[in-house]
Backbone bond lengths (Angstrom), bond angles and torsions (degrees), N, CA, C in turn:
res aa  C-N    CA-C-N  psi(-1)  N-CA   C-N-CA  omega(-1)  CA-C   N-CA-C  phi
1 M - - - 1.478 - - 1.507 108.48 -
2 S 1.291 119.48 124.81 1.510 124.08 177.83 1.519 109.70 -142.60
3 D 1.337 115.97 140.17 1.400 122.10 179.80 1.531 111.22 -106.14
4 A 1.351 115.59 148.81 1.476 121.37 168.42 1.531 106.88 -113.78
5 V 1.293 115.80 135.77 1.467 121.95 178.62 1.550 105.86 -114.20
6 I 1.377 116.46 119.05 1.399 120.01 171.74 1.574 110.09 -103.83
7 L 1.361 111.75 130.63 1.469 119.03 -178.62 1.504 107.12 -92.72
8 A 1.287 116.00 117.19 1.458 123.34 -175.91 1.512 115.26 -129.73
9 G 1.364 115.86 8.23 1.441 116.69 -172.82 1.466 118.43 -87.97
10 G 1.395 115.95 1.27 1.477 115.44 -179.40 1.505 112.94 -70.40
11 R 1.328 115.68 168.36 1.486 122.09 -177.27 1.488 113.69 -91.15
12 S 1.350 120.68 -6.00 1.464 120.82 176.39 1.527 113.08 57.13
13 T 1.273 116.89 45.55 1.545 122.44 -173.37 1.495 112.63 -61.20
14 R 1.382 119.56 -31.43 1.374 121.98 -179.65 1.566 113.41 -82.45
15 F 1.332 114.09 -4.61 1.529 116.49 -174.65 1.504 109.49 -101.45
16 G 1.313 121.16 -1.96 1.359 120.50 179.96 1.538 112.37 100.94
17 D 1.377 116.66 -153.40 1.408 120.54 -174.84 1.507 113.98 -78.80
18 S 1.356 122.82 -22.01 1.423 123.73 -178.07 1.513 113.83 -90.48
19 D 1.234 118.57 166.57 1.449 125.96 -179.29 1.498 108.22 -90.29
20 K 1.333 114.55 116.29 1.484 119.75 -176.03 1.542 115.01 -64.91
21 A 1.330 116.51 -21.09 1.463 121.42 -176.03 1.587 105.25 -66.96
22 F 1.316 118.61 -29.48 1.449 120.50 178.64 1.537 113.29 -103.11
23 A 1.301 117.08 1.25 1.512 116.50 177.80 1.472 110.29 -63.12
24 E 1.356 116.89 146.90 1.395 121.25 -177.38 1.575 109.31 -79.53
25 L 1.331 113.93 131.47 1.414 124.49 176.56 1.472 111.20 -122.41
26 A 1.323 115.69 100.72 1.495 121.01 -174.36 1.518 111.69 50.47
27 G 1.376 114.37 49.61 1.471 117.74 174.13 1.499 117.23 88.06
28 K 1.347 119.40 2.03 1.423 120.64 -176.25 1.522 106.90 -142.73
29 A 1.353 115.92 143.44 1.478 117.71 176.61 1.532 109.39 -62.25
30 M 1.378 115.41 140.45 1.491 117.51 -175.58 1.464 113.89 -57.32
31 I 1.353 119.53 -41.33 1.417 121.95 -176.82 1.582 108.98 -61.86
32 R 1.303 116.02 -37.40 1.493 119.73 175.36 1.476 111.00 -63.26
33 R 1.347 115.89 -41.33 1.589 116.32 177.57 1.462 111.03 -59.42
34 V 1.336 118.99 -41.16 1.500 122.11 -176.88 1.522 103.96 -68.68
35 A 1.305 119.72 -46.60 1.535 120.22 -174.79 1.548 107.09 -64.36
36 D 1.272 122.82 -39.97 1.448 125.30 -176.40 1.581 106.97 -62.62
37 R 1.321 117.55 -35.79 1.483 118.02 -178.22 1.485 111.12 -70.90
38 L 1.336 117.18 -15.74 1.464 120.24 -177.03 1.555 113.57 -101.78
39 A 1.336 116.18 -8.39 1.414 119.44 -169.93 1.548 112.62 -66.40
40 S 1.285 119.41 -27.15 1.449 123.79 -177.04 1.487 112.18 -83.78
41 T 1.376 117.80 -25.44 1.462 121.56 -170.03 1.510 112.76 -109.59
42 T 1.349 117.74 -7.36 1.440 121.75 175.90 1.537 108.89 -131.31
43 D 1.345 116.67 162.93 1.432 120.00 -171.35 1.576 110.64 -110.54
44 R 1.297 119.57 -12.02 1.423 120.06 -179.17 1.515 109.79 -153.00
45 L 1.330 117.74 143.04 1.473 121.79 -175.20 1.487 109.31 -111.51
46 V 1.297 116.62 133.17 1.525 123.09 172.72 1.552 104.62 -118.45
47 V 1.333 112.52 128.48 1.507 119.23 177.78 1.517 107.98 -110.12
48 N 1.329 113.33 115.83 1.484 116.04 173.14 1.452 109.93 -90.44
49 C 1.297 116.01 124.87 1.519 121.28 -171.94 1.523 109.48 -157.49
50 R 1.310 114.46 173.60 1.425 121.20 171.16 1.541 112.63 -82.05
51 A 1.271 118.48 154.57 1.431 123.10 -178.79 1.500 111.44 -53.05
52 D 1.357 119.63 -41.36 1.406 123.96 -176.99 1.527 113.73 -69.39
53 Q 1.333 116.97 -14.58 1.460 122.96 -179.87 1.535 113.68 -87.97
54 V 1.352 117.30 -17.08 1.421 120.78 -168.94 1.488 113.39 -58.74
55 P 1.398 120.93 -46.14 1.460 118.34 179.10 1.542 114.82 -56.50
56 A 1.397 113.75 -43.73 1.462 117.14 -176.01 1.603 109.08 -71.01
57 V 1.298 116.73 -37.60 1.538 118.35 174.47 1.540 109.56 -59.32
58 G 1.325 115.18 -46.28 1.469 115.21 179.42 1.484 115.80 -61.17
59 E 1.371 117.06 -36.00 1.388 120.87 178.26 1.525 112.94 -67.18
60 V 1.359 115.39 -44.90 1.508 116.09 -179.29 1.504 114.93 -70.40
61 L 1.367 114.16 -20.94 1.432 119.10 -177.71 1.584 113.07 -102.66
62 E 1.271 112.38 14.99 1.502 120.17 177.98 1.599 108.08 -57.09
63 A 1.249 117.95 134.37 1.463 125.08 176.94 1.519 110.73 69.33
64 Y 1.265 119.61 21.16 1.496 122.83 175.65 1.526 106.25 -64.15
65 P 1.354 120.66 136.97 1.379 122.69 -170.27 1.558 114.74 -68.61
66 N 1.355 117.94 -23.27 1.415 122.37 -176.48 1.565 109.59 -107.80
67 P 1.342 115.74 159.87 1.542 115.81 176.47 1.527 108.79 -62.10
68 V 1.406 112.77 145.24 1.427 119.79 179.13 1.514 110.04 -120.64
69 A 1.341 118.20 129.95 1.460 122.61 174.74 1.524 107.95 -119.27
70 F 1.342 112.81 154.75 1.497 120.33 176.10 1.531 110.45 -108.23
71 A 1.334 116.21 136.47 1.413 121.67 173.12 1.551 108.24 -121.70
72 E 1.246 114.69 96.47 1.444 121.12 -175.21 1.526 112.65 -80.11
73 D 1.369 112.87 132.28 1.538 114.89 175.60 1.515 112.48 -63.53
74 P 1.308 119.67 123.60 1.513 120.31 176.09 1.508 111.69 -65.57
75 D 1.336 114.67 -33.15 1.477 118.37 -179.97 1.549 104.98 -133.12
76 P 1.389 115.61 93.78 1.463 120.02 -178.38 1.495 115.24 -54.73
77 D 1.254 115.81 157.38 1.550 122.20 170.54 1.546 111.28 73.27
78 E 1.349 118.57 23.98 1.427 120.95 177.26 1.536 111.46 -85.43
79 G 1.374 117.61 -9.14 1.469 121.41 -179.13 1.500 114.35 98.25
80 P 1.340 117.35 172.74 1.422 122.96 -167.35 1.526 110.51 -64.45
81 M 1.346 121.77 -35.04 1.427 121.78 -177.47 1.581 111.05 -62.39
82 A 1.376 116.11 -40.10 1.411 119.57 175.66 1.547 111.10 -64.57
83 G 1.291 114.24 -37.70 1.463 118.74 175.57 1.513 114.48 -61.76
84 I 1.285 113.81 -42.02 1.491 120.53 178.24 1.530 107.99 -62.63
85 R 1.260 118.37 -44.64 1.492 122.94 179.52 1.509 110.49 -59.68
86 T 1.348 117.28 -50.15 1.436 120.71 -176.92 1.476 111.35 -67.05
87 G 1.364 118.94 -39.50 1.447 121.52 178.55 1.494 111.79 -63.38
88 L 1.316 117.02 -44.73 1.445 121.57 -174.00 1.514 109.13 -72.47
89 R 1.262 119.75 -26.46 1.489 122.39 177.83 1.551 108.39 -65.79
90 A 1.302 115.50 -26.69 1.491 122.64 -179.01 1.497 112.16 -87.61
91 A 1.299 118.39 -9.45 1.510 123.04 -178.11 1.507 110.28 -68.92
92 E 1.314 119.44 142.61 1.435 122.38 177.53 1.509 111.28 -104.05
93 S 1.350 120.86 -11.75 1.397 123.69 179.80 1.520 111.01 -98.44
94 E 1.367 116.60 160.28 1.420 119.56 178.49 1.559 113.29 -59.46
95 Y 1.327 111.52 -44.87 1.529 117.46 -179.37 1.550 106.97 -114.89
96 A 1.341 112.02 147.29 1.418 116.89 178.16 1.542 109.58 -140.65
97 F 1.335 117.46 146.32 1.495 121.83 176.00 1.534 105.67 -93.57
98 V 1.359 112.18 130.28 1.443 119.21 178.46 1.542 108.50 -111.49
99 V 1.329 114.63 130.36 1.514 119.95 179.23 1.514 110.67 -142.56
100 A 1.329 114.02 142.58 1.552 116.53 171.71 1.439 114.08 -69.59
101 C 1.322 117.38 149.25 1.418 121.68 -176.24 1.562 113.61 -69.98
102 D 1.332 116.39 -7.06 1.461 119.89 179.22 1.472 115.56 -105.31
103 M 1.368 116.51 26.72 1.436 123.74 175.97 1.528 112.90 -110.54
104 P 1.265 120.63 72.03 1.517 119.92 -171.39 1.500 116.70 -74.34
105 F 1.314 115.46 -8.19 1.493 120.69 177.89 1.469 114.76 -100.27
106 V 1.341 117.05 14.78 1.470 120.03 -179.33 1.551 110.43 -55.85
107 E 1.327 115.51 134.51 1.409 119.51 -168.62 1.543 111.49 -100.67
108 P 1.295 119.48 115.05 1.450 121.18 -175.45 1.540 115.61 -58.04
109 V 1.302 119.52 -30.85 1.432 122.90 177.29 1.519 112.51 -64.15
110 L 1.372 114.56 -40.10 1.464 122.02 177.05 1.506 108.08 -67.00
111 V 1.333 118.58 -42.41 1.478 119.29 179.39 1.433 110.25 -57.65
112 A 1.332 119.34 -44.85 1.428 124.13 -178.49 1.547 111.48 -59.30
113 R 1.377 112.70 -41.62 1.428 117.88 179.16 1.493 113.71 -68.02
114 L 1.333 117.70 -34.94 1.407 122.23 174.29 1.483 112.32 -60.70
115 F 1.305 117.75 -43.50 1.531 122.41 175.41 1.486 109.81 -57.32
116 E 1.388 118.18 -45.04 1.432 120.49 -179.08 1.495 111.01 -65.64
117 R 1.344 121.64 -40.87 1.453 122.48 -176.89 1.527 111.33 -75.04
118 A 1.323 118.84 -22.38 1.433 120.10 -179.46 1.522 113.85 -73.88
119 Q 1.343 118.12 -17.03 1.459 119.31 -174.26 1.532 108.77 -61.88
120 G 1.357 113.37 129.66 1.393 119.69 178.21 1.568 115.53 89.57
121 Y 1.391 111.89 -4.68 1.478 119.49 177.80 1.551 106.37 -125.53
122 D 1.359 113.35 173.21 1.425 117.79 177.37 1.518 112.38 -88.53
123 A 1.373 115.80 -10.94 1.460 117.81 -178.92 1.507 109.33 -166.66
124 A 1.311 115.53 153.59 1.452 121.86 166.13 1.602 106.16 -127.88
125 V 1.326 110.67 112.84 1.528 119.23 -170.52 1.505 110.11 -119.21
126 P 1.333 118.82 120.44 1.506 120.48 175.86 1.494 108.62 -67.68
127 R 1.336 113.26 146.41 1.516 120.49 171.71 1.506 107.18 -138.01
128 V 1.353 112.96 121.04 1.529 117.99 -169.51 1.494 107.02 -131.61
129 G 1.334 113.70 176.07 1.516 120.13 175.09 1.531 112.82 58.83
130 D 1.302 115.72 -125.96 1.416 121.46 -178.80 1.609 112.10 -89.56
131 G 1.300 114.03 30.07 1.498 119.67 175.64 1.523 110.39 95.20
132 W 1.278 119.09 16.35 1.486 118.04 179.76 1.498 111.93 -76.55
133 F 1.348 113.79 125.48 1.487 123.15 -179.52 1.551 108.29 -77.21
134 Q 1.323 115.44 126.22 1.509 118.98 178.26 1.543 108.39 -89.53
135 T 1.300 117.03 75.50 1.481 121.08 -173.92 1.539 112.07 -70.18
136 T 1.353 113.65 -24.35 1.490 115.37 176.73 1.512 112.88 -99.31
137 H 1.322 113.81 32.36 1.448 119.75 172.02 1.572 103.90 -156.75
138 A 1.252 114.58 64.93 1.464 120.50 -172.77 1.573 111.96 -147.20
139 V 1.257 113.91 163.12 1.491 119.74 175.01 1.530 111.12 -105.65
140 Y 1.281 116.48 131.53 1.490 123.14 -177.91 1.509 112.13 -124.93
141 R 1.303 114.40 147.58 1.464 118.11 161.72 1.499 108.79 -71.71
142 A 1.282 118.32 114.25 1.468 124.76 -159.74 1.542 109.42 -57.19
143 E 1.311 119.31 -53.37 1.444 121.01 -174.80 1.523 109.19 -65.76
144 A 1.277 118.60 -45.00 1.523 119.53 -175.66 1.549 110.09 -64.78
145 M 1.305 119.20 -40.22 1.447 118.94 -179.12 1.480 112.26 -72.56
146 A 1.368 117.68 -39.12 1.448 121.44 177.38 1.502 111.46 -60.28
147 D 1.331 117.51 -43.20 1.468 122.94 177.35 1.564 109.97 -64.95
148 A 1.347 117.14 -39.62 1.414 119.73 -177.25 1.597 108.76 -68.71
149 C 1.310 116.74 -37.71 1.480 121.00 176.55 1.518 108.34 -65.15
150 E 1.342 118.19 -42.33 1.462 121.32 178.44 1.509 110.38 -57.47
151 R 1.309 117.30 -44.66 1.432 122.39 -179.89 1.530 113.02 -66.10
152 A 1.264 114.62 -43.84 1.536 120.02 178.46 1.493 109.77 -63.78
153 L 1.249 119.72 -42.63 1.485 124.80 179.97 1.574 109.26 -62.53
154 A 1.299 114.14 -45.94 1.464 120.19 -179.43 1.572 109.59 -61.29
155 E 1.343 115.10 -28.69 1.453 118.18 179.88 1.465 114.13 -87.61
156 G 1.400 116.35 1.66 1.425 122.37 178.19 1.527 113.91 84.86
157 E 1.360 117.06 12.12 1.463 118.84 178.73 1.610 107.42 -79.15
158 R 1.320 112.56 149.10 1.413 118.35 177.51 1.546 108.09 -127.08
159 K 1.301 120.75 -19.03 1.468 120.22 178.98 1.489 110.10 -69.15
160 V 1.378 115.43 132.38 1.452 120.95 -174.86 1.507 110.84 -66.66
161 I 1.300 120.12 -17.89 1.505 121.83 -178.60 1.495 110.78 -79.20
162 A 1.354 117.65 -17.90 1.493 122.33 -170.35 1.571 108.45 -58.96
163 P 1.328 121.68 -43.92 1.498 118.23 -179.73 1.477 116.34 -57.44
164 L 1.266 116.48 -25.69 1.537 121.59 -174.58 1.557 106.16 -63.18
165 E 1.327 116.96 -28.41 1.500 117.02 179.52 1.509 111.47 -61.05
166 H 1.262 118.27 -18.32 1.544 120.61 -178.69 1.485 111.35 -108.03
167 L 1.412 118.33 12.34 1.415 122.68 178.91 1.470 114.03 -118.61
168 N 1.332 116.30 154.98 1.461 122.85 171.47 1.535 104.45 -98.55
169 Y 1.394 117.17 98.05 1.419 121.50 -171.23 1.526 110.49 -119.97
170 V 1.348 113.88 160.94 1.488 120.68 179.15 1.551 102.81 -113.37
171 V 1.313 117.20 141.10 1.445 125.02 175.25 1.537 110.29 -92.44
172 I 1.250 115.76 134.99 1.453 121.55 171.22 1.474 109.44 -106.24
173 D 1.381 117.13 102.14 1.443 116.06 -172.55 1.530 111.95 -80.16
174 E 1.328 114.88 174.49 1.486 121.98 -171.93 1.561 110.32 -58.90
175 S 1.267 117.79 -37.97 1.494 118.53 -176.92 1.500 107.86 -65.85
176 E 1.297 120.74 -40.92 1.448 122.36 -179.17 1.560 108.85 -69.68
177 V 1.338 114.88 -39.55 1.494 116.20 178.85 1.571 111.41 -59.01
178 L 1.321 113.08 -41.54 1.470 116.55 -176.71 1.548 113.18 -73.83
179 E 1.284 117.75 -8.31 1.487 118.53 168.23 1.484 112.81 -73.11
180 H 1.347 117.27 -18.59 1.469 121.46 -175.26 1.504 114.07 -121.31
181 A 1.319 119.24 -17.83 1.481 120.59 -171.10 1.568 107.94 -164.19
182 S 1.320 114.86 159.21 1.478 119.88 173.47 1.602 101.70 -85.50
183 L 1.336 110.95 168.30 1.438 115.96 -177.79 1.541 110.68 -74.70
184 D 1.326 120.00 -5.44 1.455 125.28 172.39 1.474 112.69 -55.34
185 T 1.405 116.52 -25.80 1.423 119.81 -179.48 1.529 112.58 -59.69
186 F 1.317 117.18 -26.07 1.473 120.66 178.83 1.556 115.47 -90.09
187 E 1.339 113.15 -5.62 1.488 117.24 -176.24 1.480 111.97 -61.12
188 N 1.280 119.30 131.45 1.436 122.92 172.25 1.535 112.74 -118.35
189 L 1.289 118.89 149.93 1.366 126.95 -170.28 1.584 106.36 -112.78
190 N 1.434 112.42 122.76 1.466 115.40 -177.92 1.509 112.17 -122.65
191 T 1.253 119.85 -22.73 1.519 121.91 -177.53 1.527 109.87 -121.34
192 R 1.320 112.05 163.86 1.447 117.95 177.33 1.492 114.69 -64.10
193 E 1.394 116.21 -31.14 1.373 120.80 175.17 1.528 113.01 -64.29
194 E 1.300 115.09 -38.83 1.514 120.61 179.87 1.590 104.80 -70.98
195 F 1.259 121.84 -35.88 1.464 122.25 177.13 1.526 108.39 -62.27
196 E 1.307 118.86 -48.47 1.433 121.05 179.89 1.434 114.82 -56.27
197 E 1.376 115.02 -43.79 1.488 120.19 -178.08 1.572 110.41 -69.52
198 A 1.336 118.01 -36.09 1.426 124.02 -179.86 1.531 109.14 -70.54
199 A 1.339 116.44 -39.23 1.481 118.08 178.20 1.454 116.51 -53.80
200 R 1.363 114.71 -37.62 1.487 117.91 176.88 1.514 113.13 -62.56
201 R 1.332 118.00 -25.76 1.450 116.76 178.75 1.575 114.89 -79.61
202 F 1.287 112.26 -8.73 1.506 114.49 176.99 1.512 111.64 -95.69
203 R 1.372 119.67 -2.41 1.420 119.79 -175.46 1.525 108.50 -98.38
């Protein structure tokens, strides 16, 4: 049993007035594209979102092959760390994969590898490029990471890397990532121009 947690509670400020989680990407809502990429490698989906997003999320995830649960942010707009905490609190498995809703090229083979590498640790976190941790594309021991996020938030931290200081985690470096996926797996879409460019890759 494994959970996937999609973070969808952000306000999409760079995308304009609409919510990019539901923006059409080559004929399909982006959050559904992300969810579909995870259907074969996880058993249950948790969507972290605001209460006002729940009806739209339910609509775009209609007939999703795995069970879907919602993890509503009690205090919206606290940032991705709070979303990770809330999403992981709703996980039912020991380990869960966390991904942002704007990463439509997430690679299932790499996700499976992250689950393997996380065993015996509190997290398996990719680190690529100039050392950037991909904290919203990682596998966490759900309870440990949720507790670490809670602690970091209580201390006034907002950087998503802060909870890692309290975890025993393994780093997946770029060379290992490239054995299983291209770096496109970490690509996130923030603007309409990026959506248009990405859409061409789905055709």
